[in-house]
Every structure is written in C-alpha cells, then in structure tokens.
N, C-alpha and C positions, 0 to 999 in steps of 0.2 A: 505424441505427447503423452506423458504419463499421468496417472490419476491425480497425484498430488499437485502437478503443474496445472491441470484443468481446474481443480478446486481453488488453487491460488489465483488463477486468472478470473474466476467467477467472483471470488471474494474481493479482489481488487476492483473489478468493474462495479460491484455493488457499492463499495466505499466511495468510488468516484461519483456514482449516481446519487448517493445519499448526500455527499458534500455539495454537489451542484444544486440539488433540490433545497437544501438548507440555506445556501447562499441566496437563491432566488426568493425564498420566503422572507428571510431577514431584510433583504433589499426592499421588498414590497412593503413590509411593515414599517421600515424606517422612512420611506417616502410618504406614507400616509399618516404619520404621527403629526398632530398639531399641538405644539407646546402652548401652555397657558402663561400669559404675561399680563401684568397689571399696567395701567397707563403710566404709573410712576416708573416702573422698570423700563418701559418702552422709551420714555424720555431720558432715562439714564443711560441708554445705549445697550441695554441688555436683551433687546429683541433679536431673534434669529434673522440673519440677513439672507435674503433670497429664498426663504421658506415661508410657507403658510403657518400662521399661529393664531391663537385666540386671545382676545382682550375682553375682559368682563368688568362690569361695574353698573353704574346707574346712567340712564339716558338723562342728560342735563336738561333741566326745565328751560323752555324757550329756545332750544337749539334745533328743533326739527324743522327743516325746510324741504319742500318737494319741488322737483323740476321734472315734469312728465313722470317717468317711471324711476327716476333717480332720487333717492332720499339722502339728505345731508343732515347729520346730527353729531352730537358730542357725547362720548362715553367718558365718565369720570369715576375716579375712586375717592372722590371728595378732596383730594390733594392736587392731582394733576388731571388734565383733560387731553383727549385725543379726538381730532376731527375724523369723522368716518363718512364715507360715501358708499351707498349700496344701490345697485340697479336691480330692480325686481319688486315683487310685492312683499311688503312687510307683514309679519305675523299679525293676526287680529288683536292679540293682547299686547302688542308693542305700543308703549306710551311713554311720554316724558315723565321723569321722576321714578320710573320703575326699572327693575333689574333687567339686564340683557347681556348676552355673550355674542360677540361677533368674531367670525373666522375669516381671515384673508391675509393680505400682504401689505407691508408698509412701503409706500412709494418714495421715490427720492425726495419729493417736496415735503415729506412729513405727513402727508394725508394717508389714512388707512383705507384701502380699497377692500371692502368686505365682499366675500362670495356667499356668505351665509349669515343670517341673523336669527338668534334664538331668543325668545322672550319668555318670561315667567308664565306659568300656566294657571296659577290661582293666587289668592291673596296671601297665602301662607308660605309660598315657595319663592326662593331666589336661587339661581344656580350657585352651587357650593363655592365655585371659584370666585364668583362675583361677591358673595358675602364675605369670603375670606379677605379679598382685596380691600373691601370697604372697612372691615374690622382692623386690618393692618394699617391702613391709612389713618384711621381715627386714632389708633394707638400712637403712631409716630407724630401726629400733629397735635396731640393733646398738650395742654400747658405743662403738665407734670413731666412730659418727655423732653421738653425744651430746656430744662434746667441743667 
C-alpha cells in the first residue's frame, strides 16, 4: 500500500469515528431534552407524545391531596388546569398557591405522572417558565383581549 493510500485510509477512518461519535452525542442530547409546555398548550394537544416534558405554573389552592407517598395536585396557568400525581417526597418549599415546575409524562387518561417536582426557593423567585406561562395566560384571558 502506498503512502497516499495509507493517509486516505486513516483520514476515512477518522471521519467515520467522528461521525459516529457526533451521532451518539446528538442522540443522547435529544433523548434528555425536556420541553416546556403550559397547561393551556397541553390541553390544546401541543404536548409531545411519548416523551417527558415540563409543565409549570401555580399549585392550585385546595388541590393538594396525599395518599401515602403519592401526592395529587393541580398545576394551573390561571386559565387551564392539569391534574398531577407524584410519588416521592415533595420539596420543603412546595405549597399551594406557589409556583412549581413538574417534569414527567402525560398518561392516556389525561393525568400527568410527574417524575420530578421543582418548587420556588424564596419569596422573590418563580421559575421563568412558570412566570411566563402565567403572564401569557393573564394576557389572553384579560377583558381587553376578548374584544
């Protein structure tokens, strides 16, 4: 084998290895991405099917019920509500009327099965996604937008 053929084979093998590594990294990133969706968008059918995603908003007052380690509550963007169930310990700062973001999957019966619950960490903070959802919902439900 001549030198230029050896170099060509080495370059080709390097390109194949680089392409394979790139494909594996992109596949891993794509499977770990959790899209953010508001309750209004979920009920409009815009939620990703068969994939984990995040819903954010406020925990509806009076909606929190506990059964052993499973908590049932409602996340709202002040326009639409989504029923959520979560098995595990809720964060200490998780409270009704406060902001939260839940990550999980939507089941066939419309119930959201959360794998992770994030709560706000002080009086001045609400997850940016949750605040945006509430602001958008208020904008769309205000009397001036109904004209």
